[in-house]
C-alpha positions in Angstrom: 40.9 -99.5 -56.7 43.6 -98.3 -59.2 45.5 -95.1 -59.8 48.2 -93.4 -61.7 51.5 -93.1 -59.2 53.8 -90.0 -60.8 57.0 -90.0 -60.9 57.6 -86.6 -58.9 55.3 -85.1 -56.3 54.4 -81.2 -56.5 55.9 -79.3 -54.1 53.5 -77.7 -51.6 52.2 -73.9 -52.6 53.2 -72.6 -49.4 56.1 -74.0 -48.3 35.3 -101.3 -32.6 36.7 -103.1 -29.7 38.6 -102.2 -27.1 42.2 -103.9 -27.7 45.0 -101.8 -26.7 47.2 -100.1 -29.7 50.3 -98.5 -29.5 50.5 -94.5 -30.0 52.7 -92.2 -31.8 55.3 -90.9 -29.1 56.2 -87.3 -28.7 56.5 -87.2 -32.8 53.7 -84.9 -33.3 55.3 -82.0 -31.9 57.9 -81.8 -34.2 55.8 -79.8 -36.9 58.2 -78.8 -39.7 57.8 -75.0 -40.9 56.0 -73.9 -37.7 58.6 -71.9 -35.7 58.6 -70.4 -32.3 55.8 -71.3 -29.6 53.3 -73.6 -30.8 50.0 -74.9 -29.2 49.4 -78.7 -28.9 46.6 -80.2 -28.8 46.2 -83.7 -27.0 42.5 -85.4 -26.2 42.0 -86.8 -22.9 41.8 -90.6 -24.4 46.3 -89.3 -24.9 46.6 -90.1 -20.9 47.7 -94.2 -20.8 45.1 -96.7 -21.2 47.0 -99.7 -20.1 50.1 -101.1 -19.6 52.9 -100.4 -22.5 52.9 -102.6 -25.6 56.5 -103.0 -25.3 59.6 -100.9 -26.9 60.4 -97.5 -25.9 58.5 -96.2 -22.5 57.2 -93.2 -24.9 55.0 -95.8 -26.5 51.4 -95.5 -25.1 48.7 -98.1 -25.3 44.7 -97.1 -26.8 42.1 -98.1 -27.6 41.0 -99.1 -31.4 40.5 -96.1 -33.6 36.4 -95.9 -34.1 34.8 -97.1 -37.7 32.1 -94.3 -39.5 30.3 -93.8 -42.2 31.9 -93.6 -45.3 29.8 -90.4 -46.6 28.5 -89.6 -50.6 31.5 -88.2 -51.3 33.9 -90.9 -51.7 36.0 -91.4 -55.2 38.0 -94.9 -55.9 41.6 -94.0 -55.3 42.5 -92.7 -58.5 45.5 -89.8 -57.3 48.1 -91.3 -55.6 50.0 -88.9 -54.6 51.1 -87.4 -51.4 50.6 -83.5 -52.0 47.0 -83.5 -52.4 46.7 -79.4 -52.5 46.6 -78.3 -56.2 45.7 -74.8 -56.4 43.6 -75.0 -53.7 44.0 -72.0 -51.0 44.1 -72.2 -47.1 46.2 -72.8 -44.1 49.0 -75.4 -44.8 47.9 -79.0 -43.0 50.6 -81.6 -42.7 48.7 -84.9 -41.8 51.0 -87.5 -40.3 49.5 -90.9 -40.0 51.0 -94.4 -38.3 48.9 -97.2 -39.0 49.1 -100.6 -37.1 47.7 -103.6 -36.3 45.4 -103.9 -33.4 46.2 -107.4 -32.3 50.0 -107.1 -32.6 50.7 -103.2 -32.7 53.0 -103.9 -35.1 53.5 -101.5 -38.5 51.1 -102.2 -41.0 53.4 -101.7 -44.2 52.5 -101.0 -47.6 49.0 -100.3 -46.7 47.0 -97.7 -49.1 45.3 -94.9 -47.3 43.0 -92.7 -48.8 42.3 -89.3 -47.4 39.6 -87.0 -48.7 37.9 -83.5 -47.6 36.2 -80.1 -48.6 38.3 -77.3 -49.3 38.1 -73.9 -47.3 34.6 -73.0 -48.3 32.9 -76.8 -47.9 33.4 -77.4 -51.4 34.6 -81.3 -52.3 36.0 -81.9 -55.3 34.3 -84.1 -58.2 30.8 -82.9 -56.7 31.3 -79.1 -57.1 27.7 -79.1 -58.0 26.5 -80.6 -55.2 28.2 -78.8 -53.1 27.2 -75.0 -51.9 29.9 -74.4 -49.3 30.1 -70.9 -47.5 30.4 -68.5 -50.6 31.9 -65.0 -50.2 30.8 -62.5 -47.2 27.4 -60.3 -48.1 28.6 -57.1 -48.6 25.9 -56.1 -46.1 24.8 -57.4 -42.8 22.1 -59.7 -42.6 18.8 -58.6 -41.4 16.1 -60.2 -39.2 16.1 -63.3 -37.2 14.8 -66.8 -38.5 12.1 -68.0 -37.4 10.3 -71.4 -36.7 11.0 -75.1 -37.5 12.6 -75.8 -40.9 10.2 -77.7 -43.0 10.5 -80.0 -46.2 13.1 -82.2 -47.6 16.5 -81.2 -47.5 17.4 -79.3 -50.8 18.7 -81.0 -53.7 22.1 -82.3 -54.0 23.9 -84.1 -51.4 22.3 -86.6 -49.1 21.5 -87.3 -45.3 21.5 -90.5 -45.6 24.9 -91.7 -46.1 24.8 -93.0 -49.5 27.5 -92.9 -52.5 26.9 -90.1 -54.9 28.6 -90.4 -57.9 31.0 -87.5 -59.3 29.7 -84.4 -61.4 32.8 -83.3 -62.5 36.6 -84.0 -63.1 38.0 -82.4 -60.0 40.3 -84.4 -58.1 41.4 -81.6 -55.4 42.3 -82.5 -51.8 42.0 -86.1 -53.0 44.9 -88.8 -52.4 45.8 -91.9 -51.5 49.4 -93.0 -50.7 51.2 -96.2 -49.3 52.4 -96.9 -45.7 56.5 -97.5 -45.2 57.8 -100.0 -43.2 56.9 -98.3 -39.8 53.3 -97.6 -41.1 53.5 -94.2 -41.4 52.2 -92.5 -43.9 52.0 -88.2 -44.5 50.0 -86.1 -46.6 50.3 -82.4 -47.9 46.8 -80.6 -47.9 45.2 -77.3 -46.4 42.9 -77.1 -43.1 39.8 -78.5 -44.1 36.9 -75.3 -43.6 33.0 -76.9 -43.0 29.6 -77.4 -44.4 26.0 -77.3 -42.8 25.5 -80.1 -40.4 29.4 -80.9 -39.9 31.9 -79.7 -37.5 35.6 -79.8 -39.5 36.9 -83.2 -40.6 38.7 -85.4 -43.2 37.8 -88.6 -44.4 39.8 -92.0 -44.5 40.7 -95.4 -46.1 43.0 -97.9 -45.1 43.2 -100.8 -47.9 45.1 -103.9 -47.6 46.3 -107.2 -49.0 46.3 -105.5 -52.5 49.4 -104.5 -54.8 51.2 -102.1 -55.5 51.4 -101.9 -59.5 52.8 -99.2 -62.0 49.0 -98.4 -62.5 48.5 -97.9 -58.3 47.2 -100.3 -56.0 44.7 -102.8 -57.2 42.7 -105.4 -55.0 43.0 -106.3 -51.4 40.2 -105.1 -48.9 39.3 -101.8 -46.7 40.1 -102.9 -43.4 38.8 -99.0 -42.2 36.6 -96.1 -42.7 37.2 -93.3 -40.8 36.8 -89.3 -39.8 39.5 -87.4 -38.3 38.5 -84.3 -36.3 40.0 -81.0 -35.0 39.8 -79.3 -31.5 37.5 -76.5 -31.6 40.4 -73.8 -30.8 42.0 -74.8 -34.1 38.5 -74.4 -36.0 37.8 -70.8 -34.2 41.8 -69.7 -35.1 40.9 -70.8 -38.8 38.0 -69.2 -38.8 39.8 -66.0 -38.5 42.0 -66.3 -42.2 41.1 -66.0 -45.4 39.6 -67.6 -47.2 37.9 -69.6 -44.2 36.7 -66.0 -42.8 34.5 -65.4 -45.8 32.1 -68.6 -45.6 28.8 -67.9 -44.8 27.6 -71.0 -43.3 27.1 -72.0 -39.9 29.6 -74.0 -38.4 28.6 -77.0 -36.3 31.2 -77.8 -33.3 33.0 -80.4 -32.3 30.4 -81.2 -29.1 27.5 -81.0 -31.9 28.8 -83.0 -34.7 26.6 -86.3 -34.9 29.3 -88.5 -36.9 32.3 -88.0 -34.1 31.7 -90.4 -31.1 33.4 -87.5 -28.7 35.7 -90.0 -27.5 39.2 -88.2 -28.0 41.4 -90.2 -29.7 39.7 -93.5 -30.4 37.2 -91.4 -31.9 39.8 -90.0 -34.4 40.4 -86.4 -32.7 44.2 -85.4 -34.1 46.8 -84.2 -32.2 47.8 -80.5 -33.3 50.6 -78.6 -33.3 50.8 -74.6 -34.6 51.5 -71.4 -33.8 49.1 -70.3 -31.5 49.1 -66.3 -32.8 49.8 -67.5 -36.5 47.7 -70.6 -37.1 48.2 -69.0 -41.0 51.7 -70.2 -40.9 50.8 -73.4 -41.1 49.3 -77.1 -38.7 50.8 -80.1 -38.2 48.1 -82.9 -37.7 49.1 -86.8 -36.5 47.3 -89.5 -35.2 48.2 -93.5 -35.0 45.3 -95.8 -36.7 44.5 -99.1 -35.0 42.9 -101.5 -37.6 42.2 -105.1 -37.6 43.5 -106.1 -41.1 41.8 -109.0 -41.2 38.7 -107.6 -41.0 36.4 -105.2 -44.0 35.1 -102.2 -43.0 34.3 -100.0 -45.8 31.7 -97.4 -44.5 28.5 -98.1 -46.4 26.8 -99.3 -43.9 27.8 -97.8 -40.8 25.2 -95.0 -40.4 24.5 -91.4 -42.5 26.0 -88.4 -43.3 24.9 -85.2 -44.1 26.3 -84.0 -48.0 26.8 -79.8 -48.0 23.7 -79.3 -49.3 21.8 -81.5 -46.8 19.4 -80.1 -44.1 20.9 -79.7 -40.5 18.5 -81.9 -39.2 19.1 -84.9 -41.6 22.6 -85.2 -39.2 20.3 -86.2 -36.1 
């Protein structure tokens, strides 16, 4: 994986084993730019599940983060940057990750972390012609009630098998790679993702280790983790009331209906969220600790299928 590292980042426009790992302390609640009262979403897994692994009492042990499928729309790290927003409209999102070694609980330094996700209307950059998204809201309410069970193959484009698709365009918004610092932390600025048929709101991620950072980007190494991050239903529902999310005409799959999320809370990739409950449009801070085994390889190409944005909902089951 290679990419050109920019000298200056753009300013944000709206500014599975069961070994224990150490979680982020209370830092998730410090949401930059989110004033006043805020909602803090914490999964049930964020209660202590074992003895402290050393350090301060604020550190709690958790199980390893789940591995998932890569999905069809991964593009190999050709945008080395922390602000991946470009010109996309949506609720500002700050994503704070901490990557640690699952054996020692030590931070994984200088790892390359990829993230990518769809825009507010379910479109992936690099694959706009394969994405249908939600379009704009109809001028008239639909009439009639659909009957029967869908038959036939999924629509063209997308895939229900999780196989990689070759990019169809040169857009790269809402994609980026950056390295973890000496504490294993990395932060991205982006927008709250939208949704598409068959999937709940989510962000894809990969962690690469043992490579080399050069002037050209990140080279060599291997992928020790491929996963997805998920958003609590309360936040997804709140986002759906804000433009441009509110113009989507695509039926939304809920967190409990999603076939990729394993319903295990933090272990499965459920993010800890902080935002103004009455004004989510002001921005959201999301955080999670990702436990990895640096010696393992998990590239996500053999961990089951995922529907693309145009795939049939039945293809995800």
